[in-house]
Structure formats: structure tokens, C-alpha cells
All heavy atoms as a GROMACS GRO file, in nm:
protein
  624
    1MET      N    1  -3.220   4.139   4.284
    1MET     CA    2  -3.343   4.157   4.211
    1MET      C    3  -3.437   4.043   4.249
    1MET      O    4  -3.395   3.930   4.268
    1MET     CB    5  -3.314   4.152   4.060
    1MET     CG    6  -3.438   4.154   3.977
    1MET     SD    7  -3.410   4.134   3.801
    1MET     CE    8  -3.315   4.277   3.766
    2ARG      N    9  -3.565   4.077   4.256
    2ARG     CA   10  -3.668   3.978   4.290
    2ARG      C   11  -3.677   3.869   4.183
    2ARG      O   12  -3.653   3.895   4.066
    2ARG     CB   13  -3.804   4.046   4.302
    2ARG     CG   14  -3.820   4.136   4.423
    2ARG     CD   15  -3.953   4.209   4.416
    2ARG     NE   16  -4.066   4.120   4.398
    2ARG     CZ   17  -4.150   4.082   4.495
    2ARG    NH1   18  -4.132   4.127   4.616
    2ARG    NH2   19  -4.250   4.001   4.469
    3LEU      N   20  -3.710   3.750   4.224
    3LEU     CA   21  -3.722   3.638   4.133
    3LEU      C   22  -3.824   3.663   4.023
    3LEU      O   23  -3.796   3.641   3.905
    3LEU     CB   24  -3.759   3.510   4.210
    3LEU     CG   25  -3.786   3.385   4.127
    3LEU    CD1   26  -3.660   3.346   4.050
    3LEU    CD2   27  -3.831   3.272   4.216
    4ASP      N   28  -3.943   3.713   4.059
    4ASP     CA   29  -4.046   3.735   3.958
    4ASP      C   30  -4.002   3.839   3.855
    4ASP      O   31  -4.024   3.824   3.735
    4ASP     CB   32  -4.181   3.771   4.019
    4ASP     CG   33  -4.178   3.890   4.113
    4ASP    OD1   34  -4.068   3.937   4.150
    4ASP    OD2   35  -4.286   3.937   4.152
    5LYS      N   36  -3.931   3.943   3.899
    5LYS     CA   37  -3.882   4.044   3.805
    5LYS      C   38  -3.771   3.988   3.718
    5LYS      O   39  -3.765   4.015   3.598
    5LYS     CB   40  -3.834   4.169   3.881
    5LYS     CG   41  -3.795   4.281   3.786
    5LYS     CD   42  -3.767   4.409   3.858
    5LYS     CE   43  -3.732   4.517   3.756
    5LYS     NZ   44  -3.698   4.643   3.820
    6TYR      N   45  -3.683   3.908   3.775
    6TYR     CA   46  -3.575   3.847   3.695
    6TYR      C   47  -3.632   3.758   3.584
    6TYR      O   48  -3.584   3.762   3.471
    6TYR     CB   49  -3.481   3.766   3.784
    6TYR     CG   50  -3.370   3.701   3.704
    6TYR    CD1   51  -3.258   3.774   3.668
    6TYR    CD2   52  -3.379   3.569   3.662
    6TYR    CE1   53  -3.157   3.718   3.592
    6TYR    CE2   54  -3.279   3.512   3.585
    6TYR     CZ   55  -3.169   3.586   3.551
    6TYR     OH   56  -3.070   3.531   3.474
    7LEU      N   57  -3.733   3.679   3.617
    7LEU     CA   58  -3.792   3.591   3.517
    7LEU      C   59  -3.853   3.671   3.402
    7LEU      O   60  -3.847   3.630   3.286
    7LEU     CB   61  -3.898   3.501   3.581
    7LEU     CG   62  -3.844   3.397   3.680
    7LEU    CD1   63  -3.958   3.325   3.748
    7LEU    CD2   64  -3.750   3.300   3.612
    8LYS      N   65  -3.908   3.788   3.433
    8LYS     CA   66  -3.966   3.873   3.329
    8LYS      C   67  -3.856   3.943   3.248
    8LYS      O   68  -3.859   3.941   3.125
    8LYS     CB   69  -4.059   3.978   3.390
    8LYS     CG   70  -4.129   4.063   3.284
    8LYS     CD   71  -4.140   4.206   3.333
    8LYS     CE   72  -4.202   4.294   3.230
    8LYS     NZ   73  -4.107   4.355   3.141
    9VAL      N   74  -3.758   4.003   3.314
    9VAL     CA   75  -3.652   4.076   3.245
    9VAL      C   76  -3.571   3.981   3.155
    9VAL      O   77  -3.536   4.018   3.043
    9VAL     CB   78  -3.558   4.147   3.347
    9VAL    CG1   79  -3.433   4.200   3.280
    9VAL    CG2   80  -3.634   4.259   3.415
   10SER      N   81  -3.547   3.860   3.200
   10SER     CA   82  -3.471   3.763   3.121
   10SER      C   83  -3.557   3.696   3.015
   10SER      O   84  -3.507   3.618   2.934
   10SER     CB   85  -3.409   3.657   3.212
   10SER     OG   86  -3.511   3.581   3.274
   11ARG      N   87  -3.685   3.726   3.017
   11ARG     CA   88  -3.782   3.672   2.922
   11ARG      C   89  -3.797   3.520   2.930
   11ARG      O   90  -3.832   3.455   2.833
   11ARG     CB   91  -3.750   3.717   2.780
   11ARG     CG   92  -3.779   3.866   2.761
   11ARG     CD   93  -3.740   3.914   2.623
   11ARG     NE   94  -3.788   4.049   2.592
   11ARG     CZ   95  -3.739   4.160   2.641
   11ARG    NH1   96  -3.643   4.156   2.730
   11ARG    NH2   97  -3.786   4.277   2.604
   12LEU      N   98  -3.770   3.464   3.048
   12LEU     CA   99  -3.798   3.322   3.070
   12LEU      C  100  -3.949   3.303   3.084
   12LEU      O  101  -4.003   3.201   3.042
   12LEU     CB  102  -3.726   3.271   3.195
   12LEU     CG  103  -3.574   3.260   3.181
   12LEU    CD1  104  -3.509   3.239   3.316
   12LEU    CD2  105  -3.539   3.147   3.086
   13ILE      N  106  -4.016   3.403   3.144
   13ILE     CA  107  -4.161   3.407   3.153
   13ILE      C  108  -4.204   3.545   3.103
   13ILE      O  109  -4.142   3.646   3.134
   13ILE     CB  110  -4.210   3.382   3.297
   13ILE    CG1  111  -4.173   3.239   3.340
   13ILE    CG2  112  -4.360   3.403   3.308
   13ILE    CD1  113  -4.217   3.200   3.479
   14LYS      N  114  -4.312   3.548   3.026
   14LYS     CA  115  -4.349   3.668   2.952
   14LYS      C  116  -4.392   3.786   3.041
   14LYS      O  117  -4.357   3.900   3.014
   14LYS     CB  118  -4.462   3.634   2.855
   14LYS     CG  119  -4.482   3.737   2.748
   14LYS     CD  120  -4.572   3.683   2.641
   14LYS     CE  121  -4.566   3.770   2.519
   14LYS     NZ  122  -4.628   3.709   2.404
   15ARG      N  123  -4.470   3.758   3.145
   15ARG     CA  124  -4.521   3.867   3.230
   15ARG      C  125  -4.483   3.844   3.376
   15ARG      O  126  -4.476   3.731   3.422
   15ARG     CB  127  -4.672   3.875   3.218
   15ARG     CG  128  -4.718   3.918   3.083
   15ARG     CD  129  -4.867   3.944   3.080
   15ARG     NE  130  -4.908   3.974   2.945
   15ARG     CZ  131  -4.957   3.883   2.861
   15ARG    NH1  132  -4.975   3.759   2.900
   15ARG    NH2  133  -4.990   3.917   2.738
   16ARG      N  134  -4.465   3.953   3.449
   16ARG     CA  135  -4.426   3.943   3.590
   16ARG      C  136  -4.537   3.880   3.674
   16ARG      O  137  -4.508   3.803   3.766
   16ARG     CB  138  -4.392   4.083   3.642
   16ARG     CG  139  -4.333   4.080   3.781
   16ARG     CD  140  -4.276   4.213   3.819
   16ARG     NE  141  -4.229   4.212   3.956
   16ARG     CZ  142  -4.173   4.314   4.014
   16ARG    NH1  143  -4.156   4.427   3.948
   16ARG    NH2  144  -4.133   4.307   4.139
   17THR      N  145  -4.664   3.910   3.642
   17THR     CA  146  -4.773   3.850   3.719
   17THR      C  147  -4.777   3.699   3.699
   17THR      O  148  -4.806   3.625   3.793
   17THR     CB  149  -4.909   3.911   3.680
   17THR    OG1  150  -4.927   3.900   3.539
   17THR    CG2  151  -4.918   4.056   3.721
   18VAL      N  152  -4.746   3.653   3.578
   18VAL     CA  153  -4.741   3.508   3.552
   18VAL      C  154  -4.623   3.447   3.628
   18VAL      O  155  -4.635   3.338   3.684
   18VAL     CB  156  -4.729   3.481   3.400
   18VAL    CG1  157  -4.712   3.333   3.373
   18VAL    CG2  158  -4.851   3.535   3.327
   19ALA      N  159  -4.510   3.516   3.633
   19ALA     CA  160  -4.394   3.469   3.707
   19ALA      C  161  -4.425   3.460   3.856
   19ALA      O  162  -4.387   3.363   3.923
   19ALA     CB  163  -4.275   3.562   3.684
   20LYS      N  164  -4.495   3.559   3.909
   20LYS     CA  165  -4.534   3.558   4.051
   20LYS      C  166  -4.627   3.442   4.080
   20LYS      O  167  -4.609   3.370   4.179
   20LYS     CB  168  -4.602   3.690   4.088
   20LYS     CG  169  -4.643   3.699   4.233
   20LYS     CD  170  -4.713   3.831   4.261
   20LYS     CE  171  -4.756   3.844   4.405
   20LYS     NZ  172  -4.825   3.733   4.462
   21THR      N  173  -4.725   3.419   3.993
   21THR     CA  174  -4.818   3.308   4.011
   21THR      C  175  -4.746   3.174   4.006
   21THR      O  176  -4.775   3.085   4.086
   21THR     CB  177  -4.929   3.313   3.903
   21THR    OG1  178  -4.994   3.440   3.910
   21THR    CG2  179  -5.030   3.203   3.923
   22ALA      N  180  -4.653   3.158   3.913
   22ALA     CA  181  -4.576   3.034   3.901
   22ALA      C  182  -4.497   3.007   4.029
   22ALA      O  183  -4.494   2.894   4.079
   22ALA     CB  184  -4.483   3.040   3.781
   23ALA      N  185  -4.435   3.110   4.085
   23ALA     CA  186  -4.358   3.093   4.209
   23ALA      C  187  -4.451   3.063   4.326
   23ALA      O  188  -4.419   2.978   4.410
   23ALA     CB  189  -4.276   3.218   4.236
   24ASP      N  190  -4.565   3.129   4.331
   24ASP     CA  191  -4.662   3.103   4.438
   24ASP      C  192  -4.716   2.961   4.432
   24ASP      O  193  -4.747   2.901   4.536
   24ASP     CB  194  -4.778   3.202   4.432
   24ASP     CG  195  -4.741   3.340   4.483
   24ASP    OD1  196  -4.644   3.351   4.562
   24ASP    OD2  197  -4.808   3.438   4.445
   25ASN      N  198  -4.728   2.906   4.312
   25ASN     CA  199  -4.782   2.771   4.293
   25ASN      C  200  -4.672   2.664   4.293
   25ASN      O  201  -4.695   2.553   4.246
   25ASN     CB  202  -4.863   2.763   4.163
   25ASN     CG  203  -4.990   2.843   4.171
   25ASN    OD1  204  -5.044   2.864   4.278
   25ASN    ND2  205  -5.037   2.889   4.057
   26GLU      N  206  -4.556   2.699   4.345
   26GLU     CA  207  -4.444   2.607   4.365
   26GLU      C  208  -4.397   2.543   4.235
   26GLU      O  209  -4.357   2.427   4.231
   26GLU     CB  210  -4.481   2.500   4.469
   26GLU     CG  211  -4.517   2.562   4.602
   26GLU     CD  212  -4.581   2.462   4.697
   26GLU    OE1  213  -4.605   2.348   4.658
   26GLU    OE2  214  -4.608   2.502   4.811
   27ARG      N  215  -4.398   2.620   4.124
   27ARG     CA  216  -4.350   2.571   3.995
   27ARG      C  217  -4.208   2.621   3.967
   27ARG      O  218  -4.152   2.587   3.864
   27ARG     CB  219  -4.443   2.615   3.883
   27ARG     CG  220  -4.580   2.552   3.893
   27ARG     CD  221  -4.654   2.569   3.763
   27ARG     NE  222  -4.770   2.485   3.755
   27ARG     CZ  223  -4.771   2.357   3.717
   27ARG    NH1  224  -4.657   2.298   3.690
   27ARG    NH2  225  -4.881   2.289   3.710
   28VAL      N  226  -4.152   2.700   4.059
   28VAL     CA  227  -4.018   2.754   4.040
   28VAL      C  228  -3.931   2.711   4.159
   28VAL      O  229  -3.966   2.735   4.274
   28VAL     CB  230  -4.020   2.909   4.030
   28VAL    CG1  231  -3.880   2.963   4.009
   28VAL    CG2  232  -4.113   2.954   3.919
   29LEU      N  233  -3.818   2.648   4.126
   29LEU     CA  234  -3.721   2.608   4.228
   29LEU      C  235  -3.593   2.686   4.206
   29LEU      O  236  -3.551   2.707   4.092
   29LEU     CB  237  -3.690   2.458   4.218
   29LEU     CG  238  -3.805   2.360   4.229
   29LEU    CD1  239  -3.754   2.218   4.207
   29LEU    CD2  240  -3.872   2.370   4.363
   30VAL      N  241  -3.531   2.730   4.315
   30VAL     CA  242  -3.401   2.796   4.307
   30VAL      C  243  -3.306   2.715   4.395
   30VAL      O  244  -3.332   2.696   4.514
   30VAL     CB  245  -3.408   2.943   4.355
   30VAL    CG1  246  -3.269   3.006   4.352
   30VAL    CG2  247  -3.505   3.022   4.271
   31ASN      N  248  -3.199   2.665   4.333
   31ASN     CA  249  -3.102   2.581   4.402
   31ASN      C  250  -3.168   2.461   4.468
   31ASN      O  251  -3.132   2.421   4.579
   31ASN     CB  252  -3.022   2.663   4.503
   31ASN     CG  253  -2.944   2.774   4.437
   31ASN    OD1  254  -2.897   2.760   4.325
   31ASN    ND2  255  -2.934   2.888   4.504
   32GLY      N  256  -3.270   2.404   4.402
   32GLY     CA  257  -3.336   2.283   4.451
   32GLY      C  258  -3.444   2.306   4.555
   32GLY      O  259  -3.502   2.210   4.605
   33LYS      N  260  -3.472   2.430   4.591
   33LYS     CA  261  -3.573   2.460   4.692
   33LYS      C  262  -3.682   2.549   4.633
   33LYS      O  263  -3.654   2.631   4.546
   33LYS     CB  264  -3.510   2.533   4.812
   33LYS     CG  265  -3.405   2.452   4.881
   33LYS     CD  266  -3.342   2.531   4.993
   33LYS     CE  267  -3.230   2.451   5.057
   33LYS     NZ  268  -3.152   2.529   5.151
   34GLU      N  269  -3.805   2.532   4.683
   34GLU     CA  270  -3.915   2.618   4.638
   34GLU      C  271  -3.882   2.762   4.674
   34GLU      O  272  -3.829   2.790   4.780
   34GLU     CB  273  -4.045   2.577   4.706
   34GLU     CG  274  -4.091   2.438   4.667
   34GLU     CD  275  -4.207   2.390   4.752
   34GLU    OE1  276  -4.254   2.464   4.840
   34GLU    OE2  277  -4.249   2.276   4.729
   35ALA      N  278  -3.912   2.853   4.580
   35ALA     CA  279  -3.876   2.993   4.602
   35ALA      C  280  -4.000   3.082   4.593
   35ALA      O  281  -4.087   3.060   4.510
   35ALA     CB  282  -3.773   3.037   4.500
   36LYS      N  283  -4.005   3.180   4.678
   36LYS     CA  284  -4.112   3.280   4.675
   36LYS      C  285  -4.077   3.386   4.571
   36LYS      O  286  -3.961   3.403   4.534
   36LYS     CB  287  -4.125   3.347   4.812
   36LYS     CG  288  -4.161   3.252   4.924
   36LYS     CD  289  -4.304   3.209   4.909
   36LYS     CE  290  -4.344   3.121   5.027
   36LYS     NZ  291  -4.468   3.052   5.002
   37PRO      N  292  -4.177   3.461   4.523
   37PRO     CA  293  -4.151   3.566   4.424
   37PRO      C  294  -4.052   3.672   4.472
   37PRO      O  295  -3.983   3.734   4.391
   37PRO     CB  296  -4.288   3.628   4.400
   37PRO     CG  297  -4.386   3.527   4.443
   37PRO     CD  298  -4.319   3.447   4.551
   38ALA      N  299  -4.041   3.693   4.602
   38ALA     CA  300  -3.953   3.797   4.656
   38ALA      C  301  -3.809   3.748   4.678
   38ALA      O  302  -3.724   3.826   4.721
   38ALA     CB  303  -4.009   3.847   4.789
   39TYR      N  304  -3.779   3.623   4.644
   39TYR     CA  305  -3.643   3.571   4.658
   39TYR      C  306  -3.545   3.659   4.581
   39TYR      O  307  -3.571   3.696   4.467
   39TYR     CB  308  -3.636   3.426   4.606
   39TYR     CG  309  -3.497   3.370   4.606
   39TYR    CD1  310  -3.441   3.316   4.721
   39TYR    CD2  311  -3.419   3.373   4.491
   39TYR    CE1  312  -3.313   3.265   4.721
   39TYR    CE2  313  -3.289   3.323   4.490
   39TYR     CZ  314  -3.238   3.270   4.605
   39TYR     OH  315  -3.109   3.221   4.606
   40GLN      N  316  -3.433   3.693   4.643
   40GLN     CA  317  -3.332   3.778   4.579
   40GLN      C  318  -3.237   3.693   4.496
   40GLN      O  319  -3.158   3.616   4.550
   40GLN     CB  320  -3.253   3.857   4.685
   40GLN     CG  321  -3.336   3.960   4.758
   40GLN     CD  322  -3.386   4.068   4.665
   40GLN    OE1  323  -3.312   4.126   4.588
   40GLN    NE2  324  -3.515   4.096   4.673
   41VAL      N  325  -3.248   3.706   4.364
   41VAL     CA  326  -3.167   3.627   4.271
   41VAL      C  327  -3.024   3.677   4.272
   41VAL      O  328  -2.999   3.797   4.272
   41VAL     CB  329  -3.226   3.637   4.128
   41VAL    CG1  330  -3.137   3.565   4.028
   41VAL    CG2  331  -3.366   3.580   4.125
   42LYS      N  332  -2.927   3.582   4.273
   42LYS     CA  333  -2.786   3.615   4.271
   42LYS      C  334  -2.719   3.540   4.155
   42LYS      O  335  -2.769   3.437   4.110
   42LYS     CB  336  -2.719   3.572   4.402
   42LYS     CG  337  -2.777   3.639   4.525
   42LYS     CD  338  -2.721   3.582   4.652
   42LYS     CE  339  -2.770   3.444   4.690
   42LYS     NZ  340  -2.910   3.427   4.714
   43VAL      N  341  -2.607   3.589   4.109
   43VAL     CA  342  -2.530   3.522   4.005
   43VAL      C  343  -2.488   3.385   4.057
   43VAL      O  344  -2.443   3.373   4.172
   43VAL     CB  345  -2.407   3.606   3.964
   43VAL    CG1  346  -2.318   3.530   3.868
   43VAL    CG2  347  -2.451   3.738   3.903
   44GLY      N  348  -2.508   3.283   3.976
   44GLY     CA  349  -2.471   3.147   4.016
   44GLY      C  350  -2.590   3.063   4.062
   44GLY      O  351  -2.577   2.942   4.074
   45ASP      N  352  -2.704   3.126   4.087
   45ASP     CA  353  -2.824   3.051   4.126
   45ASP      C  354  -2.870   2.961   4.010
   45ASP      O  355  -2.858   2.998   3.894
   45ASP     CB  356  -2.940   3.145   4.162
   45ASP     CG  357  -2.925   3.206   4.301
   45ASP    OD1  358  -2.844   3.156   4.381
   45ASP    OD2  359  -2.997   3.304   4.329
   46ILE      N  360  -2.922   2.845   4.045
   46ILE     CA  361  -2.980   2.752   3.947
   46ILE      C  362  -3.132   2.762   3.961
   46ILE      O  363  -3.186   2.735   4.068
   46ILE     CB  364  -2.934   2.608   3.971
   46ILE    CG1  365  -2.782   2.597   3.973
   46ILE    CG2  366  -2.997   2.513   3.868
   46ILE    CD1  367  -2.715   2.628   3.842
   47ILE      N  368  -3.200   2.800   3.854
   47ILE     CA  369  -3.345   2.817   3.855
   47ILE      C  370  -3.407   2.708   3.769
   47ILE      O  371  -3.365   2.686   3.656
   47ILE     CB  372  -3.386   2.955   3.801
   47ILE    CG1  373  -3.326   3.066   3.886
   47ILE    CG2  374  -3.538   2.968   3.796
   47ILE    CD1  375  -3.350   3.206   3.832
   48GLU      N  376  -3.507   2.637   3.826
   48GLU     CA  377  -3.582   2.536   3.752
   48GLU      C  378  -3.727   2.581   3.744
   48GLU      O  379  -3.787   2.614   3.846
   48GLU     CB  380  -3.575   2.401   3.823
   48GLU     CG  381  -3.438   2.340   3.826
   48GLU     CD  382  -3.436   2.207   3.899
   48GLU    OE1  383  -3.512   2.116   3.861
   48GLU    OE2  384  -3.360   2.198   3.997
   49ILE      N  385  -3.782   2.582   3.623
   49ILE     CA  386  -3.920   2.625   3.602
   49ILE      C  387  -3.996   2.509   3.539
   49ILE      O  388  -3.954   2.456   3.436
   49ILE     CB  389  -3.928   2.747   3.509
   49ILE    CG1  390  -3.837   2.859   3.558
   49ILE    CG2  391  -4.072   2.798   3.498
   49ILE    CD1  392  -3.813   2.967   3.457
   50ALA      N  393  -4.108   2.470   3.600
   50ALA     CA  394  -4.191   2.361   3.548
   50ALA      C  395  -4.298   2.419   3.458
   50ALA      O  396  -4.382   2.497   3.501
   50ALA     CB  397  -4.254   2.284   3.662
   51PHE      N  398  -4.292   2.382   3.330
   51PHE     CA  399  -4.393   2.420   3.231
   51PHE      C  400  -4.471   2.295   3.195
   51PHE      O  401  -4.439   2.227   3.097
   51PHE     CB  402  -4.328   2.477   3.103
   51PHE     CG  403  -4.256   2.607   3.120
   51PHE    CD1  404  -4.118   2.613   3.116
   51PHE    CD2  405  -4.328   2.724   3.138
   51PHE    CE1  406  -4.052   2.733   3.129
   51PHE    CE2  407  -4.262   2.846   3.151
   51PHE     CZ  408  -4.124   2.849   3.147
   52GLY      N  409  -4.572   2.259   3.272
   52GLY     CA  410  -4.648   2.137   3.245
   52GLY      C  411  -4.558   2.015   3.255
   52GLY      O  412  -4.502   1.986   3.359
   53GLN      N  413  -4.539   1.942   3.145
   53GLN     CA  414  -4.454   1.822   3.142
   53GLN      C  415  -4.306   1.857   3.131
   53GLN      O  416  -4.219   1.777   3.166
   53GLN     CB  417  -4.493   1.734   3.023
   53GLN     CG  418  -4.635   1.683   3.028
   53GLN     CD  419  -4.652   1.569   3.127
   53GLN    OE1  420  -4.556   1.504   3.166
   53GLN    NE2  421  -4.774   1.547   3.170
   54ARG      N  422  -4.275   1.976   3.081
   54ARG     CA  423  -4.138   2.016   3.053
   54ARG      C  424  -4.080   2.099   3.168
   54ARG      O  425  -4.149   2.180   3.228
   54ARG     CB  426  -4.139   2.100   2.925
   54ARG     CG  427  -4.005   2.136   2.873
   54ARG     CD  428  -4.018   2.205   2.736
   54ARG     NE  429  -3.902   2.289   2.717
   54ARG     CZ  430  -3.903   2.420   2.721
   54ARG    NH1  431  -4.014   2.485   2.740
   54ARG    NH2  432  -3.792   2.488   2.705
   55THR      N  433  -3.952   2.079   3.197
   55THR     CA  434  -3.883   2.158   3.298
   55THR      C  435  -3.764   2.227   3.234
   55THR      O  436  -3.686   2.164   3.164
   55THR     CB  437  -3.834   2.069   3.414
   55THR    OG1  438  -3.946   2.003   3.471
   55THR    CG2  439  -3.767   2.151   3.521
   56LEU      N  440  -3.753   2.358   3.259
   56LEU     CA  441  -3.641   2.437   3.208
   56LEU      C  442  -3.547   2.465   3.324
   56LEU      O  443  -3.589   2.512   3.430
   56LEU     CB  444  -3.693   2.569   3.148
   56LEU     CG  445  -3.588   2.667   3.099
   56LEU    CD1  446  -3.510   2.609   2.981
   56LEU    CD2  447  -3.654   2.797   3.059
   57LYS      N  448  -3.419   2.436   3.305
   57LYS     CA  449  -3.319   2.457   3.410
   57LYS      C  450  -3.212   2.553   3.356
   57LYS      O  451  -3.153   2.527   3.251
   57LYS     CB  452  -3.256   2.323   3.448
   57LYS     CG  453  -3.170   2.326   3.570
   57LYS     CD  454  -3.131   2.184   3.607
   57LYS     CE  455  -3.052   2.182   3.735
   57LYS     NZ  456  -3.016   2.045   3.775
   58VAL      N  457  -3.193   2.665   3.427
   58VAL     CA  458  -3.096   2.765   3.384
   58VAL      C  459  -3.008   2.808   3.501
   58VAL      O  460  -3.047   2.796   3.617
   58VAL     CB  461  -3.165   2.891   3.324
   58VAL    CG1  462  -3.245   2.856   3.201
   58VAL    CG2  463  -3.252   2.960   3.425
   59GLU      N  464  -2.890   2.859   3.467
   59GLU     CA  465  -2.799   2.917   3.567
   59GLU      C  466  -2.796   3.067   3.544
   59GLU      O  467  -2.783   3.114   3.430
   59GLU     CB  468  -2.659   2.860   3.552
   59GLU     CG  469  -2.561   2.921   3.649
   59GLU     CD  470  -2.419   2.870   3.630
   59GLU    OE1  471  -2.397   2.786   3.541
   59GLU    OE2  472  -2.331   2.916   3.704
   60VAL      N  473  -2.807   3.145   3.651
   60VAL     CA  474  -2.804   3.291   3.642
   60VAL      C  475  -2.660   3.334   3.615
   60VAL      O  476  -2.569   3.303   3.693
   60VAL     CB  477  -2.856   3.355   3.772
   60VAL    CG1  478  -2.846   3.506   3.765
   60VAL    CG2  479  -2.999   3.312   3.799
   61VAL      N  480  -2.638   3.404   3.504
   61VAL     CA  481  -2.506   3.452   3.466
   61VAL      C  482  -2.490   3.600   3.500
   61VAL      O  483  -2.382   3.644   3.537
   61VAL     CB  484  -2.483   3.430   3.314
   61VAL    CG1  485  -2.350   3.488   3.270
   61VAL    CG2  486  -2.491   3.283   3.281
   62ASP      N  487  -2.600   3.675   3.489
   62ASP     CA  488  -2.595   3.820   3.515
   62ASP      C  489  -2.732   3.864   3.565
   62ASP      O  490  -2.832   3.802   3.534
   62ASP     CB  491  -2.559   3.895   3.386
   62ASP     CG  492  -2.527   4.041   3.411
   62ASP    OD1  493  -2.502   4.079   3.527
   62ASP    OD2  494  -2.526   4.118   3.313
   63VAL      N  495  -2.733   3.969   3.644
   63VAL     CA  496  -2.858   4.028   3.693
   63VAL      C  497  -2.859   4.174   3.648
   63VAL      O  498  -2.771   4.251   3.685
   63VAL     CB  499  -2.867   4.020   3.847
   63VAL    CG1  500  -2.993   4.085   3.898
   63VAL    CG2  501  -2.859   3.876   3.893
   64ALA      N  502  -2.958   4.209   3.564
   64ALA     CA  503  -2.968   4.346   3.512
   64ALA      C  504  -3.111   4.395   3.530
   64ALA      O  505  -3.205   4.320   3.512
   64ALA     CB  506  -2.928   4.350   3.366
   65GLU      N  507  -3.125   4.523   3.566
   65GLU     CA  508  -3.258   4.582   3.586
   65GLU      C  509  -3.339   4.585   3.458
   65GLU      O  510  -3.459   4.568   3.460
   65GLU     CB  511  -3.245   4.723   3.643
   65GLU     CG  512  -3.204   4.728   3.788
   65GLU     CD  513  -3.309   4.670   3.882
   65GLU    OE1  514  -3.430   4.695   3.862
   65GLU    OE2  515  -3.268   4.599   3.975
   66HIS      N  516  -3.272   4.611   3.346
   66HIS     CA  517  -3.339   4.619   3.217
   66HIS      C  518  -3.254   4.545   3.113
   66HIS      O  519  -3.132   4.549   3.119
   66HIS     CB  520  -3.357   4.764   3.172
   66HIS     CG  521  -3.432   4.847   3.270
   66HIS    ND1  522  -3.568   4.836   3.288
   66HIS    CD2  523  -3.390   4.939   3.359
   66HIS    CE1  524  -3.606   4.922   3.382
   66HIS    NE2  525  -3.499   4.986   3.428
   67ALA      N  526  -3.323   4.480   3.020
   67ALA     CA  527  -3.252   4.414   2.910
   67ALA      C  528  -3.343   4.415   2.789
   67ALA      O  529  -3.461   4.384   2.799
   67ALA     CB  530  -3.216   4.271   2.948
   68ASN      N  531  -3.286   4.454   2.674
   68ASN     CA  532  -3.368   4.449   2.554
   68ASN      C  533  -3.376   4.305   2.506
   68ASN      O  534  -3.308   4.216   2.558
   68ASN     CB  535  -3.315   4.544   2.446
   68ASN     CG  536  -3.175   4.513   2.403
   68ASN    OD1  537  -3.130   4.400   2.416
   68ASN    ND2  538  -3.105   4.612   2.352
   69LYS      N  539  -3.458   4.282   2.406
   69LYS     CA  540  -3.485   4.146   2.361
   69LYS      C  541  -3.357   4.071   2.320
   69LYS      O  542  -3.341   3.953   2.350
   69LYS     CB  543  -3.583   4.151   2.244
   69LYS     CG  544  -3.644   4.020   2.209
   69LYS     CD  545  -3.754   4.039   2.106
   69LYS     CE  546  -3.829   3.911   2.085
   69LYS     NZ  547  -3.940   3.926   1.992
   70ALA      N  548  -3.266   4.139   2.254
   70ALA     CA  549  -3.143   4.076   2.207
   70ALA      C  550  -3.050   4.037   2.322
   70ALA      O  551  -2.978   3.938   2.314
   70ALA     CB  552  -3.071   4.170   2.111
   71ASP      N  553  -3.050   4.115   2.430
   71ASP     CA  554  -2.959   4.091   2.542
   71ASP      C  555  -3.019   4.001   2.650
   71ASP      O  556  -2.947   3.959   2.741
   71ASP     CB  557  -2.918   4.223   2.607
   71ASP     CG  558  -2.841   4.312   2.510
   71ASP    OD1  559  -2.783   4.259   2.414
   71ASP    OD2  560  -2.841   4.435   2.532
   72ALA      N  561  -3.146   3.971   2.644
   72ALA     CA  562  -3.214   3.895   2.751
   72ALA      C  563  -3.154   3.757   2.769
   72ALA      O  564  -3.136   3.710   2.882
   72ALA     CB  565  -3.363   3.885   2.723
   73SER      N  566  -3.119   3.689   2.661
   73SER     CA  567  -3.065   3.554   2.673
   73SER      C  568  -2.925   3.551   2.732
   73SER      O  569  -2.876   3.446   2.774
   73SER     CB  570  -3.067   3.484   2.538
   73SER     OG  571  -2.985   3.552   2.447
   74ALA      N  572  -2.858   3.665   2.740
   74ALA     CA  573  -2.724   3.672   2.799
   74ALA      C  574  -2.730   3.673   2.952
   74ALA      O  575  -2.627   3.661   3.018
   74ALA     CB  576  -2.650   3.795   2.750
   75LEU      N  577  -2.850   3.685   3.009
   75LEU     CA  578  -2.864   3.689   3.155
   75LEU      C  579  -2.861   3.549   3.218
   75LEU      O  580  -2.845   3.537   3.338
   75LEU     CB  581  -2.996   3.758   3.193
   75LEU     CG  582  -3.009   3.905   3.153
   75LEU    CD1  583  -3.146   3.957   3.191
   75LEU    CD2  584  -2.900   3.989   3.217
   76TYR      N  585  -2.876   3.446   3.135
   76TYR     CA  586  -2.879   3.309   3.188
   76TYR      C  587  -2.814   3.214   3.090
   76TYR      O  588  -2.789   3.246   2.975
   76TYR     CB  589  -3.023   3.265   3.217
   76TYR     CG  590  -3.112   3.262   3.095
   76TYR    CD1  591  -3.122   3.148   3.017
   76TYR    CD2  592  -3.186   3.374   3.058
   76TYR    CE1  593  -3.203   3.145   2.904
   76TYR    CE2  594  -3.267   3.372   2.946
   76TYR     CZ  595  -3.275   3.257   2.870
   76TYR     OH  596  -3.354   3.255   2.759
   77ARG      N  597  -2.785   3.091   3.141
   77ARG     CA  598  -2.728   2.985   3.058
   77ARG      C  599  -2.808   2.859   3.084
   77ARG      O  600  -2.826   2.819   3.199
   77ARG     CB  601  -2.582   2.964   3.097
   77ARG     CG  602  -2.510   2.855   3.022
   77ARG     CD  603  -2.363   2.846   3.061
   77ARG     NE  604  -2.343   2.818   3.202
   77ARG     CZ  605  -2.334   2.694   3.253
   77ARG    NH1  606  -2.344   2.590   3.177
   77ARG    NH2  607  -2.313   2.679   3.382
   78GLU      N  608  -2.861   2.799   2.977
   78GLU     CA  609  -2.938   2.675   2.993
   78GLU      C  610  -2.847   2.560   3.033
   78GLU      O  611  -2.736   2.549   2.985
   78GLU     CB  612  -3.011   2.639   2.862
   78GLU     CG  613  -3.139   2.715   2.846
   78GLU     CD  614  -3.228   2.655   2.738
   78GLU    OE1  615  -3.260   2.535   2.747
   78GLU    OE2  616  -3.262   2.730   2.648
   79ILE      N  617  -2.900   2.476   3.121
   79ILE     CA  618  -2.824   2.360   3.169
   79ILE      C  619  -2.890   2.235   3.114
   79ILE      O  620  -3.007   2.220   3.114
   79ILE     CB  621  -2.821   2.355   3.322
   79ILE    CG1  622  -2.752   2.481   3.375
   79ILE    CG2  623  -2.749   2.232   3.370
   79ILE    CD1  624  -2.753   2.494   3.524
   0.00000   0.00000   0.00000
């Protein structure tokens, strides 16, 4: 699954267009490297998202095409 779609489905970022913009502006790192929106997310990847002064670091636990609000947090684990 594409990085921008994963960020939206997991509800780490609210909209896919915002996720794409964040990746384009080098605010998203995957496994310590800058990642493009088309990066294929795999289980075990470490994603870091810079939100201004704050950085969120998560590990991908599952990749699902769709997830409801209650199940979205099960797709990742905060580090």
C-alpha cells in the first residue's frame, strides 16, 4: 500500500492529500530515509512524521486497505 494511503487509513494524518504534501515536503521518514508518497509500506517499517516541533514515531504492525475508526490504531504501534 502507498505511504500516503496508509497514513490516511491508519488515521495518522486526516486526509490523503495532506499526507502526500507532508511526504513531498520531506516531513515523513521511513526507516530513517525520506520517503515519497508512492513508497510501498510493509509490516515492520518505522515511520517518523514531523508535526512542527513534535515528531511521531510508529512501527507498522498491519497493512489493511480499509479500517474503521476503532480498528485504525491497531495498524501501528507507537515507539
